[in-house]
N, C-alpha and C positions, 0 to 999 in steps of 0.2 A: 299493707298501707300503700298509698299513692306513691311514696318515694321510691319504692322498688322499681317502678317503671322509669322514673326520671334519671336514675343512676346509670341506666344504659347509655352508652356513648352515642351521641347524635352526630350526624354529619352536618356541619354548619355551612350555610350559604347565605350570602348577603341578599339573595333574591328569592329566598325560599318561602316567604310567607305571603298569605293573601289577607287583605284587610277589607272589611265591608265599608261602604260609603254612607251608611245611614246615620241619622242623628242619634245621639245617645238616648237610651231608654233606662228608666230606673227599675231596679228590682227591689220592691218594698218588702218582700217576704224572705229574702235570703239572708238569714243570720245563722251562723254556725257556732257551736261551742266546742272548742278543742280541749279535750280532757286527756288525750294520750299523745303528747308530743315526743315521747321517747321512742323513736323508731330505731330498731336494732342496727339495720344496715347503715343508716346515716350516722348514728352515734359512733359506730366503728370507723366510718370514713373520717369523721372529725378528728380522730386520734392521729391522722396523718398530717394535720395542719400544724405547721411550725410557727411558733411565736417567740418573742424575746422572753427571757426568764421573768416569771411572776405573772405573765398574761395567760388567760385561758379563753376558750371559745365554747359557746353553747348555742342552743337553739332558742331564738325568740319566738319564731313560728315555723312550723315545718310544712305548711300547706298554703302557699301563696303562689299558685302557678304563674310562671314567667315574671316573677317579681323584679321590677325595674326601679324607677326613681321613687324616692321617699320624701315625705314632708311630715313634720310633727306639729300638732296644734298645741296651744298653751294648755288645753285640757288633757293632754297626754294621749290623744288618739293618733295613731300612725296611719297615714294614707299612703297607698302604694299603687303606682301606675303599672301598666303592662304594655308590651310591644306586640306580642302575638296573641295574647289571650283576649284582647278587646274588652277587658274589664278594669274597673277601679275598685280597690279593696280598702277597707278600714279595719285596723286591728286594735284591740283594746286589752290591756292587762287590768282586769277588774279587781284582782286580789293582791296586787303589788308584789308578786313573786318573781318579777323580771321575765315572765313568759306570757305572751299573748294568749288569752283563753277565749276571746270572742273575735269572730271574723264576720264583717258585713260586706256584702256586694253593693257598692254605692251606685255603680252604673255598669251597663254591659252593652254589647253591640256597638261599641265605639270604634272609630277609625284610628287605631294605633295610639291609645291614650297613654303614651310614655311619661309625659310630664305632669307633675302635680305641685301645687303651691298653696299655702294657707295664708290668708290675710284678713284681719278684722272679722273673724267668725265665718268667713266664706272660703270654700275650697275652689281653686281654679284648676282646670284640667285642660291639657293641650292635646288635641288631635293633630293630624298632619297639617290640616289647613284651617283649623278653627280653635278658638279658645273659649271655654265655657266656664260659667261661675255657678256653683251650687250655694245659694244664699243660706246663711244661718244653718249650716249643715248639721251641726251637733244638737240642734233643738230636738231632733228625733231621727236617729240613725236607722230606725226600723221603717221609717216612712219618709224617705228623702224626696223633696220636691223636684219638679222638673227644672233643669238648669236654664240659666239665661245666657244667651249668646253674647260674648264680649267682642269677638272679632272673627270674621271669616275672610280676611284679606291675604292670608298666607298662601303660597303656592301649594298645589296638590301633588307634587312629585313625591313618589314613595322612596326613591333613592335618596338616602340621607334625610328623609322627610320627618322622621320621628323627632320629638322635641323634648329637651329638658327645659323647665321653666323655674324661675325663682324671682322673688321680690328683692330688690337691692336696698341699700341704706337710704336711697332717695325716694323710697316707696313706689318706685316704678317696677313694672313687670318686665323682666328680660326674657326674650324669646329668640332662639337661634334659627337660622334658615340655612341648612346645609347645601353644599354644592350638589346639583342634580346629576352627578356623574362621578367617576373616579378622578378624572382630570379634564377640565375644560374651562374655557373663558366665556362666562355667561355675559350676555348683553344686559341682563336685568340686574340692577345694582343690589337688589335685596338678597340674591343668592350669595352663599359663602360669607354670611354676616352674622352678627349678633344685633338684634333690634331691641328696642324698649318702648314702652307705652305707659300711659296712666292706667290705673286699675279698671277704669271704665272703657278702655280701648282707645281713648283719645290721645292726641299728642304723639302719634307714632313717629319714630325716627330710627335711623341706623346708628348704632353705637360703635361697632367695630367692623372692619372689613378684612378680607383675605383670610377668612377662617373656614377651612374646608368642611369640618364636621365636628362641632363641639357638642358633647352630651353631658357636660358638667361645668358649672362655674360657681364661684363663691367669692366672698369679700373678706379682706383682712380685718380681724376684729378691732384693730387699733387705727389703721389708716383709712378703712372703708374702701380700699381700692380692689378692683376685680382681678381675680386670678381664674384661668380657665384651661381646660385640657383641649387638645385638638388632635384628631386622628390623621396620621400621615397618609399620603397617597399609596396605592398599590402598584404592582407591576414594575418596580424598579430594583427587584432583587430582594434577597432575604434580609439584607442588612441596611437597606436604604429605602426611604429616608427615616430618620428618627421621628417618633411621635413627639408631641410638644406639651409643655406646661408654659402658659403665657401669662403675662402681667399687663393689665390695661388700666393704668391709673387715671386715664381721661378718655373722652370720646374722640372719634376721628382717627384712630390709629389703624394702620394696615399691617397685617401679619404675614403677608407674602404670597398666599395661595392665589392663583395657580403658578406663579412665576418662580417662587423660591421656597424651599423646604428646609426646615431645621435651622434656618438662619443663614446658611452659607452654601446650600446645594441648589444650583440652578436647575429648573425643570427641563428635561430633554426636549420637550415640545414647545413650551412657552417661556423658557428661561432667558432667551435672547432679547426679550423686549425691555427688561429692566435689570438693573444691578441689584443683587441681594442687599446691598447697603441702603437701598431706598426704603426698606421695610424694617419693621420692628422684629428683632430676633427673639427666640424663645427665652424665657427666664431659666429654663432647664430643658435640655434635650432628654427625652425618655427613650426607652427601648424601641427598636424598629418593629412596627406592626403589633405592639402590645395592646392596642385599642384602649387607651385611657378614657374612662368615663367619669363617674361622679367623684367629687373631691370635697374635703372640708378641712378647715383649720381646726386643730385640737384646742378647744376652749374650756374643757372640763377640768375638774380637780382630782379625778380618780387616778390618772396615769402619773408617773413620776414627772417632776418639774421639768426635766430635760425635753419632754414632748410638748410643752406649752407653745402654742401658736405654730407648731410644725404643721405641714400639710399631709393628709393621707389621701391617696388616690386608688380607686378601684380599677384594676386593669383587667378588662374583659377577656383578653387573650387573642392571639393571632388566629386567622381562619385559613390563610393560604400560604403560610410560610412553610418551607420544607421541614424545618424543625420548630415545633411550637414554642411559643414564648408568651409570657404574661400569666393570666389566670392567678392573680395574686393581689394583695393590697400592699402598696408601696408607701414609704415615708420620705417626704422631702424635708430635709433639715433646713431650718430658716435661721438667719442671723441678721439683725438690723434691717429687716424687711427684704432680704435677698435669699434666694435659694443657694444653699451651700453643700448639699449632699442629696443623694438619691439611692435608697437602699430598701431591700425587702423588709416588710413588717410581718405580714401573714402570707404564708405560701404553703403549697402542698395539694391544692386542688388538681394540679397537673402531675400525672405520673410521667416524668420525662423519659424514662426508659421505654415504657409502653406507648408513649405519645397519646395518652388518653386522659381526659379530664372529667371528673364527676361534678364539677361546679364551675361557674363563671361569675366572679364578682361584678356588680354593676354600679352600686351607689353606696355611699357611706353617710352616716348621720351620727352626730354626737348627742347623747341623751342627757337630760338634766342631772342624772347621777354621775355623769362622766364616762359611762360605758359607750362603746361604739357599736352601732348596728351596721351590718353589711348585707345588702340584698344579693340574691343569686338567681338569675333567670333560668339557668339550666336545671338546677336542683329544685327550684320553686320554693325557696325558704328564705328566712331572715335570720342571720346569725347575730349573736351578741358577744362582743369581745370585752372582757373586763380585766382588771388588774388587782392583785393583792400582794402585799409585801410578805405575807406570812406563808 
């Protein structure tokens, strides 16, 4: 099976992928039925995943190469973007057994289609510099129509150019623009920001500034305020700076990059220009170089009550730290709308002694039944984490 190749340890590089620049093409004939999701090597590897008592992890799909950001339609179709595979997938559980048994290729030959979002029957896909809309996509997943261009106004830089997208409670589409470097002061205001627009591409504006590279944001289920992860800069040592979980209750806030990191660490190059007190500090400092990506508030009814409205973050894992860190799903404890704790929830993808990882979590998603899905772009799978008191 395909997984036996993906479990081999890969050397990760932030610059190691090539993306084609063509417009997306549909694959109207690519539908696969997965009847054998039980792969022996992966099943054995999953036994190493540590979870709190009562929780278990299984495979929702074992064949989604480079699985990245996820979005779920009201009809129960799971859409998955990719960063290196240049494809967008749709997964369907047709028999209700909590395992996807059909996989569709919605589009291919795209330019890093990392971000996916679903709204009013349409699927939105973010390339590096373009946003596309697949109209009424679930009318026929076997014959998907050509997409409509929503916007092509984003920069084409590949460094931090891949995008996570989502619709907010205001019905606007939020789109980040990462810094085109490790650390730099760009003259173009759009870099290192989170932007938003109407679903037709109109009304474009910058929502938040000073955001080096966010690949995940979500909104509090009660306050409707945005929370997002941000990847800290490199080359300041193993333990500096921390990555960040940030809270943006309104537009116009600045979160420090490139002048200040982690709320109180002045950048060695740009830090003299402003005081760290001029910027919004993180709601929670995360581990250094853990690469936090997708996150969600737990809004389901399956997990114990103590998890309600806590945040779960997929940490992709460090790539250049002398001792690797991350490669896990973390829990942010919340109380009265504030972060009060940061602790591991699911871990074991990284063998710390061997310094090798068989998987790298990317995104999390809460299903209608309360289970949590986790995408893994190294193993090319989607996990399902569930809870039972028995």
